[in-house]
Kinemage of the C-alpha trace (Angstrom):
@kinemage 1
@onewidth
@group {chain A} dominant
@subgroup {mainchain}
@vectorlist {calphas} color= white
{ca met a 1} P -150.521 -1.697 -11.491
{ca arg a 2} L -148.599 -1.718 -8.268
{ca glu a 3} L -146.713 0.563 -6.250
{ca pro a 4} L -143.297 1.522 -7.636
{ca val a 5} L -140.434 -0.352 -6.392
{ca gly a 6} L -136.792 0.444 -5.887
{ca glu a 7} L -134.909 3.740 -5.455
{ca pro a 8} L -135.004 6.360 -8.312
{ca trp a 9} L -131.722 6.118 -10.363
{ca his a 10} L -129.693 9.276 -9.802
{ca gly a 11} L -132.794 11.248 -8.720
{ca arg a 12} L -134.727 9.924 -11.670
{ca pro a 13} L -138.413 11.198 -11.306
{ca pro a 14} L -140.905 8.395 -11.605
{ca gly a 15} L -141.841 7.745 -15.142
{ca pro a 16} L -145.385 7.456 -16.491
{ca leu a 17} L -145.197 3.715 -16.346
{ca ala a 18} L -144.014 3.588 -12.612
{ca gly a 19} L -145.551 0.562 -10.954
{ca val a 20} L -145.927 -1.494 -14.052
{ca leu a 21} L -144.200 -4.847 -13.772
{ca val a 22} L -142.767 -6.317 -17.062
{ca val a 23} L -141.533 -9.880 -17.469
{ca asp a 24} L -139.110 -9.702 -20.306
{ca leu a 25} L -138.450 -12.910 -22.157
{ca thr a 26} L -136.789 -11.221 -25.237
{ca trp a 27} L -133.415 -11.471 -26.942
{ca tyr a 28} L -131.219 -9.535 -29.571
{ca leu a 29} L -132.987 -6.606 -30.855
{ca ala a 30} L -136.510 -6.128 -31.554
{ca gly a 31} L -137.709 -7.435 -28.244
{ca pro a 32} L -135.174 -5.849 -26.120
{ca tyr a 33} L -135.408 -2.473 -27.679
{ca ala a 34} L -139.172 -2.545 -26.951
{ca thr a 35} L -138.726 -3.409 -23.319
{ca met a 36} L -135.917 -0.827 -22.945
{ca ile a 37} L -138.515 1.889 -23.993
{ca leu a 38} L -140.829 0.641 -21.354
{ca ala a 39} L -138.055 0.820 -18.789
{ca asp a 40} L -137.033 4.251 -19.852
{ca leu a 41} L -140.807 5.063 -19.307
{ca gly a 42} L -140.544 3.970 -15.648
{ca ala a 43} L -141.611 0.284 -15.853
{ca thr a 44} L -139.911 -2.161 -13.682
{ca val a 45} L -138.496 -4.734 -16.385
{ca leu a 46} L -137.260 -8.095 -15.266
{ca lys a 47} L -134.965 -9.467 -17.992
{ca ile a 48} L -135.270 -13.259 -17.805
{ca glu a 49} L -132.236 -14.821 -19.281
{ca gln a 50} L -131.374 -18.554 -19.550
{ca pro a 51} L -127.905 -19.777 -18.262
{ca gly a 52} L -125.277 -18.248 -20.586
{ca gly a 53} L -127.477 -15.099 -20.954
{ca asp a 54} L -129.155 -13.172 -24.019
{ca pro a 55} L -126.910 -14.085 -27.103
{ca ala a 56} L -126.419 -10.468 -27.686
{ca arg a 57} L -124.111 -10.502 -24.917
{ca gly a 58} L -121.468 -12.078 -27.194
{ca asn a 59} L -121.871 -9.587 -29.931
{ca gly a 60} L -119.141 -6.979 -30.189
{ca pro a 61} L -117.548 -4.648 -30.151
{ca phe a 62} L -116.734 -4.983 -26.600
{ca leu a 63} L -115.679 -2.510 -24.190
{ca asp a 64} L -113.336 -4.407 -22.088
{ca ala a 65} L -110.545 -6.745 -22.635
{ca glu a 66} L -112.468 -9.524 -20.961
{ca arg a 67} L -115.465 -9.293 -23.240
{ca arg a 68} L -117.924 -8.874 -20.499
{ca phe a 69} L -119.331 -5.674 -21.817
{ca ser a 70} L -120.796 -5.976 -25.190
{ca ser a 71} L -121.773 -2.398 -26.843
{ca tyr a 72} L -124.531 -4.268 -28.772
{ca phe a 73} L -126.180 -5.815 -25.550
{ca met a 74} L -125.893 -2.535 -23.628
{ca ser a 75} L -127.476 -0.352 -26.262
{ca val a 76} L -130.756 -2.044 -25.766
{ca asn a 77} L -130.883 -3.378 -22.284
{ca arg a 78} L -130.206 -0.382 -19.888
{ca gly a 79} L -132.345 0.049 -16.659
{ca lys a 80} L -133.456 -3.635 -16.656
{ca arg a 81} L -132.978 -6.245 -13.909
{ca ser a 82} L -131.353 -9.504 -15.018
{ca val a 83} L -132.712 -12.697 -13.688
{ca val a 84} L -131.217 -15.982 -14.810
{ca leu a 85} L -133.850 -18.923 -14.878
{ca asn a 86} L -133.194 -22.422 -16.334
{ca leu a 87} L -136.295 -22.886 -18.409
{ca lys a 88} L -135.198 -26.562 -18.982
{ca his a 89} L -135.539 -27.193 -15.291
{ca pro a 90} L -139.202 -27.588 -13.869
{ca arg a 91} L -138.441 -25.222 -11.079
{ca gly a 92} L -137.014 -22.686 -13.278
{ca leu a 93} L -140.250 -22.868 -15.363
{ca ala a 94} L -142.502 -22.680 -12.340
{ca ile a 95} L -140.653 -19.554 -11.083
{ca leu a 96} L -141.329 -17.896 -14.566
{ca ala a 97} L -144.931 -18.724 -14.237
{ca glu a 98} L -145.150 -17.245 -10.792
{ca leu a 99} L -143.501 -14.004 -11.829
{ca ala a 100} L -145.842 -13.878 -14.782
{ca ala a 101} L -148.879 -14.427 -12.381
{ca arg a 102} L -147.699 -11.158 -10.596
{ca ala a 103} L -146.763 -9.074 -13.721
{ca asp a 104} L -148.601 -6.485 -15.637
{ca val a 105} L -147.008 -7.234 -18.836
{ca leu a 106} L -144.978 -10.291 -20.508
{ca val a 107} L -143.029 -9.657 -23.722
{ca glu a 108} L -141.509 -12.353 -25.807
{ca asn a 109} L -140.003 -12.441 -29.292
{ca tyr a 110} L -139.336 -16.177 -29.716
{ca leu a 111} L -140.441 -18.145 -32.835
{ca pro a 112} L -144.092 -18.672 -32.476
{ca gly a 113} L -144.916 -22.004 -30.665
{ca thr a 114} L -141.759 -21.911 -28.688
{ca leu a 115} L -143.229 -20.855 -25.231
{ca glu a 116} L -146.427 -22.903 -25.834
{ca arg a 117} L -144.191 -26.111 -25.880
{ca leu a 118} L -142.843 -24.965 -22.479
{ca gly a 119} L -146.455 -24.524 -21.083
{ca leu a 120} L -146.463 -20.865 -21.185
{ca arg a 121} L -149.468 -20.339 -23.360
{ca tyr a 122} L -151.183 -16.981 -23.125
{ca ala a 123} L -154.497 -18.739 -22.167
{ca ala a 124} L -152.886 -20.558 -19.404
{ca leu a 125} L -151.175 -17.587 -17.884
{ca ala a 126} L -154.279 -15.345 -18.196
{ca glu a 127} L -156.231 -17.886 -16.320
{ca arg a 128} L -153.992 -17.302 -13.264
{ca asn a 129} L -153.592 -13.585 -14.026
{ca pro a 130} L -156.587 -12.203 -16.089
{ca arg a 131} L -154.987 -8.671 -16.155
{ca leu a 132} L -151.814 -10.029 -18.005
{ca ile a 133} L -150.737 -8.249 -21.218
{ca tyr a 134} L -148.964 -10.806 -23.079
{ca ala a 135} L -147.041 -9.167 -26.145
{ca ala a 136} L -145.522 -11.453 -28.714
{ca cys a 137} L -143.259 -9.860 -31.129
{ca ser a 138} L -142.236 -12.100 -34.011
{ca gly a 139} L -141.080 -11.892 -37.694
{ca phe a 140} L -144.312 -12.813 -39.232
{ca gly a 141} L -146.871 -13.061 -36.438
{ca gln a 142} L -148.635 -15.911 -34.835
{ca gln a 143} L -150.494 -17.200 -37.797
{ca gly a 144} L -150.323 -17.309 -41.514
{ca pro a 145} L -148.106 -19.279 -44.052
{ca tyr a 146} L -144.773 -17.841 -42.837
{ca ala a 147} L -145.568 -17.863 -39.094
{ca arg a 148} L -142.863 -20.413 -38.267
{ca arg a 149} L -140.159 -18.969 -40.302
{ca pro a 150} L -137.204 -17.339 -38.626
{ca ala a 151} L -136.786 -13.632 -39.344
{ca leu a 152} L -133.830 -11.250 -39.173
{ca asp a 153} L -133.893 -7.576 -39.843
{ca val a 154} L -132.627 -8.019 -43.466
{ca ile a 155} L -135.320 -10.566 -44.266
{ca ile a 156} L -138.000 -8.303 -43.132
{ca gln a 157} L -136.670 -5.397 -45.145
{ca ala a 158} L -136.492 -7.523 -48.093
{ca met a 159} L -139.769 -9.071 -47.824
{ca ala a 160} L -141.542 -5.924 -46.971
{ca gly a 161} L -140.488 -4.129 -50.056
{ca thr a 162} L -138.277 -1.806 -48.313
{ca met a 163} L -135.084 -3.067 -50.061
{ca ser a 164} L -136.790 -2.713 -53.425
{ca ile a 165} L -137.228 1.080 -53.184
{ca thr a 166} L -133.948 1.798 -51.259
{ca gly a 167} L -130.734 2.574 -53.259
{ca glu a 168} L -129.759 4.263 -56.470
{ca pro a 169} L -131.923 3.628 -59.459
{ca asp a 170} L -129.279 1.934 -61.507
{ca gly a 171} L -128.131 -0.020 -58.405
{ca pro a 172} L -129.168 -3.289 -56.564
{ca pro a 173} L -131.678 -3.214 -53.729
{ca met a 174} L -130.208 -2.084 -50.525
{ca arg a 175} L -130.846 -2.600 -46.743
{ca ala a 176} L -131.440 0.604 -44.741
{ca gly a 177} L -128.472 1.657 -42.551
{ca ala a 178} L -130.334 1.229 -39.428
{ca ser a 179} L -132.290 -2.077 -38.548
{ca ile a 180} L -135.714 -0.725 -39.241
{ca gly a 181} L -137.289 -3.987 -39.712
{ca asp a 182} L -136.464 -4.777 -36.182
{ca leu a 183} L -136.994 -1.392 -34.666
{ca thr a 184} L -140.165 -0.499 -36.308
{ca gly a 185} L -141.637 -3.713 -35.031
{ca ala a 186} L -140.292 -2.778 -31.573
{ca leu a 187} L -142.132 0.623 -31.633
{ca tyr a 188} L -145.247 -0.964 -32.598
{ca thr a 189} L -144.974 -3.543 -29.872
{ca val a 190} L -144.609 -0.653 -27.350
{ca ile a 191} L -147.624 1.164 -28.847
{ca gly a 192} L -149.626 -2.241 -28.709
{ca ile a 193} L -148.748 -2.574 -24.931
{ca leu a 194} L -149.648 0.918 -24.229
{ca ala a 195} L -152.979 0.674 -25.831
{ca ala a 196} L -153.662 -2.577 -23.894
{ca leu a 197} L -152.589 -0.897 -20.531
{ca his a 198} L -154.963 1.988 -21.188
{ca glu a 199} L -157.815 -0.270 -22.268
{ca arg a 200} L -157.432 -2.243 -19.084
{ca glu a 201} L -158.278 0.550 -16.975
{ca arg a 202} L -161.604 0.462 -18.181
{ca ser a 203} L -162.140 -3.422 -18.664
{ca gly a 204} L -159.849 -4.747 -15.836
{ca arg a 205} L -158.660 -7.428 -18.242
{ca gly a 206} L -155.459 -7.981 -20.184
{ca gln a 207} L -155.171 -9.254 -23.732
{ca phe a 208} L -152.756 -10.819 -26.309
{ca val a 209} L -150.826 -8.473 -28.388
{ca asp a 210} L -149.500 -10.015 -31.646
{ca val a 211} L -146.985 -7.866 -33.407
{ca ala a 212} L -145.292 -9.212 -36.620
{ca leu a 213} L -142.054 -7.291 -37.938
{ca leu a 214} L -143.402 -7.765 -41.520
{ca asp a 215} L -146.754 -6.165 -40.591
{ca ala a 216} L -145.035 -3.102 -38.984
{ca gln a 217} L -142.547 -2.603 -41.946
{ca val a 218} L -145.303 -2.819 -44.409
{ca ala a 219} L -147.281 -0.243 -42.401
{ca leu a 220} L -144.177 1.876 -42.609
{ca leu a 221} L -144.232 2.103 -46.450
{ca glu a 222} L -147.758 3.734 -46.663
{ca asn a 223} L -146.685 6.127 -49.392
{ca ala a 224} L -145.292 3.311 -51.744
{ca phe a 225} L -148.366 1.270 -51.350
{ca ala a 226} L -150.601 4.330 -51.713
{ca arg a 227} L -148.950 5.191 -54.922
{ca tyr a 228} L -149.098 1.717 -56.146
{ca phe a 229} L -152.866 1.287 -55.420
{ca ala a 230} L -153.650 4.687 -57.034
{ca thr a 231} L -151.591 4.084 -60.211
{ca gly a 232} L -150.748 0.510 -60.595
{ca glu a 233} L -147.195 1.412 -60.921
{ca val a 234} L -144.592 -0.516 -58.943
{ca pro a 235} L -142.501 2.103 -57.062
{ca gly a 236} L -138.735 1.535 -57.654
{ca arg a 237} L -135.491 3.020 -56.248
{ca gln a 238} L -134.781 6.560 -56.619
{ca gly a 239} L -131.702 7.152 -54.528
{ca thr a 240} L -132.185 10.089 -52.167
{ca ser a 241} L -134.799 11.755 -54.472
{ca his a 242} L -138.513 12.014 -54.156
{ca pro a 243} L -141.032 10.418 -56.638
{ca leu a 244} L -143.009 13.536 -56.943
{ca ile a 245} L -140.976 16.634 -55.759
{ca thr a 246} L -137.885 18.053 -57.518
{ca pro a 247} L -135.393 18.942 -56.149
{ca phe a 248} L -135.841 16.870 -53.036
{ca gln a 249} L -132.682 14.832 -52.451
{ca ala a 250} L -128.864 14.989 -51.764
{ca phe a 251} L -126.115 16.808 -53.515
{ca ala a 252} L -122.435 16.819 -53.151
{ca thr a 253} L -120.711 20.159 -52.103
{ca ala a 254} L -117.139 21.192 -52.154
{ca asp a 255} L -116.474 19.550 -48.797
{ca gly a 256} L -119.316 16.997 -48.205
{ca ser a 257} L -123.074 16.844 -48.981
{ca leu a 258} L -126.450 18.221 -47.979
{ca val a 259} L -130.129 17.523 -48.660
{ca val a 260} L -132.367 20.046 -50.187
{ca ala a 261} L -136.271 19.747 -50.152
{ca ala a 262} L -137.646 22.424 -52.159
{ca ser a 263} L -141.375 21.357 -52.129
{ca ser a 264} L -143.193 24.575 -52.963
{ca gln a 265} L -142.904 27.167 -55.660
{ca ala a 266} L -141.712 29.648 -53.046
{ca his a 267} L -138.882 27.322 -52.029
{ca trp a 268} L -137.941 26.661 -55.881
{ca arg a 269} L -137.607 30.326 -56.560
{ca ala a 270} L -135.695 31.143 -53.346
{ca leu a 271} L -133.272 28.208 -54.149
{ca cys a 272} L -132.664 29.465 -57.627
{ca glu a 273} L -131.878 32.992 -56.173
{ca val a 274} L -129.284 31.397 -53.716
{ca leu a 275} L -127.671 29.465 -56.577
{ca gly a 276} L -127.335 32.523 -58.819
{ca arg a 277} L -129.583 31.036 -61.275
{ca pro a 278} L -132.853 32.935 -61.386
{ca asp a 279} L -133.216 32.101 -65.095
{ca leu a 280} L -134.126 28.401 -64.237
{ca cys a 281} L -137.459 29.754 -62.617
{ca glu a 282} L -138.432 31.040 -66.126
{ca asp a 283} L -137.353 27.957 -68.056
{ca pro a 284} L -140.502 26.229 -68.995
{ca arg a 285} L -138.875 22.883 -68.289
{ca phe a 286} L -138.594 23.680 -64.784
{ca arg a 287} L -141.495 26.319 -64.138
{ca glu a 288} L -143.917 24.163 -62.193
{ca arg a 289} L -143.400 21.319 -59.844
{ca ala a 290} L -144.559 18.683 -62.246
{ca asp a 291} L -142.379 19.998 -64.908
{ca arg a 292} L -139.305 19.752 -62.727
{ca thr a 293} L -139.967 16.319 -61.925
{ca arg a 294} L -140.819 15.316 -65.516
{ca his a 295} L -137.429 17.024 -66.443
{ca arg a 296} L -135.415 15.621 -63.398
{ca ala a 297} L -132.681 14.227 -65.611
{ca glu a 298} L -131.940 17.653 -67.097
{ca leu a 299} L -132.647 19.689 -63.789
{ca val a 300} L -130.440 17.722 -61.389
{ca pro a 301} L -126.974 17.951 -63.045
{ca ile a 302} L -127.467 21.752 -63.433
{ca leu a 303} L -128.070 21.963 -59.630
{ca ala a 304} L -125.288 19.522 -58.926
{ca ala a 305} L -122.817 21.646 -60.650
{ca gln a 306} L -123.655 24.820 -58.656
{ca phe a 307} L -123.671 22.943 -55.147
{ca ala a 308} L -120.213 21.562 -56.002
{ca thr a 309} L -118.622 24.928 -56.074
{ca arg a 310} L -119.088 25.822 -52.366
{ca pro a 311} L -118.816 24.122 -48.986
{ca thr a 312} L -121.805 22.510 -47.219
{ca gly a 313} L -121.815 25.366 -44.477
{ca tyr a 314} L -121.971 27.856 -47.096
{ca trp a 315} L -125.045 26.584 -48.725
{ca val a 316} L -126.978 25.632 -45.510
{ca glu a 317} L -126.580 29.079 -44.068
{ca arg a 318} L -127.777 30.823 -47.359
{ca leu a 319} L -130.571 28.421 -47.887
{ca leu a 320} L -131.965 28.523 -44.492
{ca ala a 321} L -131.794 32.326 -44.471
{ca ala a 322} L -133.920 32.359 -47.668
{ca gly a 323} L -136.362 29.834 -46.135
{ca val a 324} L -135.412 26.792 -48.149
{ca pro a 325} L -135.631 23.562 -46.174
{ca cys a 326} L -132.211 21.778 -46.114
{ca gly a 327} L -129.561 20.204 -43.856
{ca pro a 328} L -126.199 18.877 -43.964
{ca ile a 329} L -125.665 15.041 -44.319
{ca his a 330} L -123.813 14.302 -41.085
{ca thr a 331} L -121.605 11.471 -40.215
{ca ile a 332} L -122.269 9.600 -36.944
{ca asp a 333} L -119.391 11.336 -35.057
{ca gln a 334} L -120.879 14.677 -36.334
{ca val a 335} L -124.395 13.895 -34.954
{ca ala a 336} L -122.603 12.879 -31.388
{ca ala a 337} L -121.050 16.352 -31.366
{ca asp a 338} L -124.088 18.368 -32.779
{ca pro a 339} L -124.800 21.298 -30.563
{ca his a 340} L -128.708 21.132 -31.024
{ca leu a 341} L -128.612 17.474 -29.714
{ca ala a 342} L -126.460 18.614 -26.679
{ca ala a 343} L -129.077 21.217 -25.966
{ca arg a 344} L -131.701 18.559 -26.289
{ca ala a 345} L -129.777 16.109 -23.945
{ca met a 346} L -129.851 13.440 -26.295
{ca phe a 347} L -126.631 11.753 -25.328
{ca val a 348} L -126.221 10.845 -21.610
{ca thr a 349} L -123.654 8.969 -19.496
{ca leu a 350} L -124.260 6.087 -17.453
{ca asp a 351} L -122.101 4.830 -14.600
{ca val a 352} L -121.728 1.045 -15.206
{ca pro a 353} L -120.291 -1.006 -12.335
{ca gly a 354} L -117.129 -2.666 -13.392
{ca leu a 355} L -116.760 -0.565 -16.570
{ca gly a 356} L -117.180 3.118 -15.504
{ca pro a 357} L -118.868 5.863 -17.546
{ca leu a 358} L -120.537 4.721 -20.677
{ca arg a 359} L -121.905 7.357 -23.220
{ca thr a 360} L -125.351 6.367 -24.857
{ca val a 361} L -128.297 7.818 -26.638
{ca asn a 362} L -130.969 9.202 -24.341
{ca ser a 363} L -134.651 8.224 -24.726
{ca ala a 364} L -136.501 10.425 -27.452
{ca leu a 365} L -139.313 10.634 -24.812
{ca his a 366} L -137.220 12.542 -22.221
{ca his a 367} L -138.938 15.944 -22.737
{ca leu a 368} L -142.458 14.795 -21.234
{ca ser a 369} L -142.972 17.706 -18.922
{ca arg a 370} L -143.888 15.861 -15.700
{ca thr a 371} L -143.082 12.313 -16.306
{ca pro a 372} L -140.007 12.328 -18.654
{ca gly a 373} L -138.676 8.913 -20.116
{ca val a 374} L -134.980 8.630 -19.187
{ca pro a 375} L -132.596 5.724 -18.564
{ca ala a 376} L -133.527 3.801 -15.449
{ca gly a 377} L -129.909 2.826 -14.850
{ca pro a 378} L -127.106 0.888 -16.450
{ca pro a 379} L -127.422 -2.347 -18.365
{ca pro a 380} L -127.364 -5.245 -15.809
{ca ala a 381} L -124.691 -7.904 -15.398
{ca leu a 382} L -125.882 -11.351 -16.300
{ca gly a 383} L -127.992 -12.690 -13.275
{ca glu a 384} L -127.149 -9.623 -11.327
{ca his a 385} L -130.708 -9.286 -9.821
{ca thr a 386} L -131.810 -13.052 -9.677
{ca ala a 387} L -131.714 -13.232 -5.781
{ca glu a 388} L -133.265 -9.902 -4.979
{ca val a 389} L -136.164 -10.418 -7.496
{ca leu a 390} L -137.119 -13.781 -6.164
{ca arg a 391} L -136.875 -12.337 -2.486
{ca glu a 392} L -139.053 -9.241 -3.592
{ca tyr a 393} L -141.524 -10.745 -5.767
{ca leu a 394} L -141.852 -14.368 -4.599
{ca gly a 395} L -140.959 -14.028 -0.873
{ca leu a 396} L -138.252 -16.602 -0.972
{ca thr a 397} L -135.574 -16.564 1.436
{ca asp a 398} L -131.882 -16.649 1.087
{ca pro a 399} L -131.583 -20.443 1.921
{ca gln a 400} L -134.410 -21.097 -0.694
{ca val a 401} L -132.574 -19.140 -3.258
{ca glu a 402} L -129.371 -20.996 -2.705
{ca ala a 403} L -131.224 -24.372 -2.894
{ca leu a 404} L -132.732 -23.315 -6.275
{ca arg a 405} L -129.154 -22.405 -7.447
{ca ala a 406} L -127.782 -25.629 -6.155
{ca glu a 407} L -130.115 -27.656 -8.092
{ca gly a 408} L -129.696 -25.558 -11.256
{ca ala a 409} L -133.012 -24.022 -11.402
{ca val a 410} L -131.479 -20.395 -11.194
{ca ala a 411} L -128.252 -18.872 -11.500
């Protein structure tokens, strides 16, 4: 690790990864989300873009009439420094290799084999920089029958089994609303990098981190596989309900919806009292948890009819007072206005040059007591930091940078 560089953004304290230099060769979602977390934690992230930039810059909705500010791109690239290198030009490739020789971490999410064809194999880079941690985040990993297949989030959710257990029992398989195939892979990539950085403190050596989105997604489905391995029964779709606990699902109310998770006998008895149906506790069909799950088809309509008589707020207030776990089903605008999240500072505003204030989601790691993870700054404009990075890390002069620009190696 090296000394932190640059000025803290808006008085931001140094993060736990201050001094870690990351060369970021990622695009679209999984890779950029991972490197954004590293930037939030204080690492200096050099986002290497080819001429034209990360294709995600072309994804709407856009925040300006000129289509320069993509909300998609900006949501996963804050706090990075954009460097445009032409990797089809030998000097562009050479500059990338020089940056990797000085880096602590390199992250890429290309199809396996892509960077090898450019001469950027881990072994070659590690020979120059034995401390380098090279993290490859791909759809199916670096080896195996599917390794060279392209992968998008919906493909990963489909092939991991996520879609097969998502949706209503009588409905088709459903993709989860968030891109959990990509984002789970991103989180495991960060975990792998942090583990490798920690181990490097003992050994002094870097290593190759191979993360597959499919592996990460399968790991996320631990309960579904545990049940299958234990019983041989293939889990199916259950809507919002739980396979072993009833009631543990969503119910419509007079003005919206809520979820109730009555996982214990005490919760069940309290729920019956709040609903004004203490008789349900004594009904032999519903007396024990296994009974309630066995007779789910009879119990759920009874509960649904009760919940439909009052607004969500009425039920949430009374259920929580009785100690029954529950919560309203919020829409995104309601979440953005939630007072608890405001108290936790989960939404922040960044000042983006050329655009102005941009409201965005804060890091979920911003409550570390001494070294919080917070946005390091706004998302970069394309190539905004090319010249300064080449001067700062490679010692190039302004005339040398201009010469590289003239020959098309950088932009």
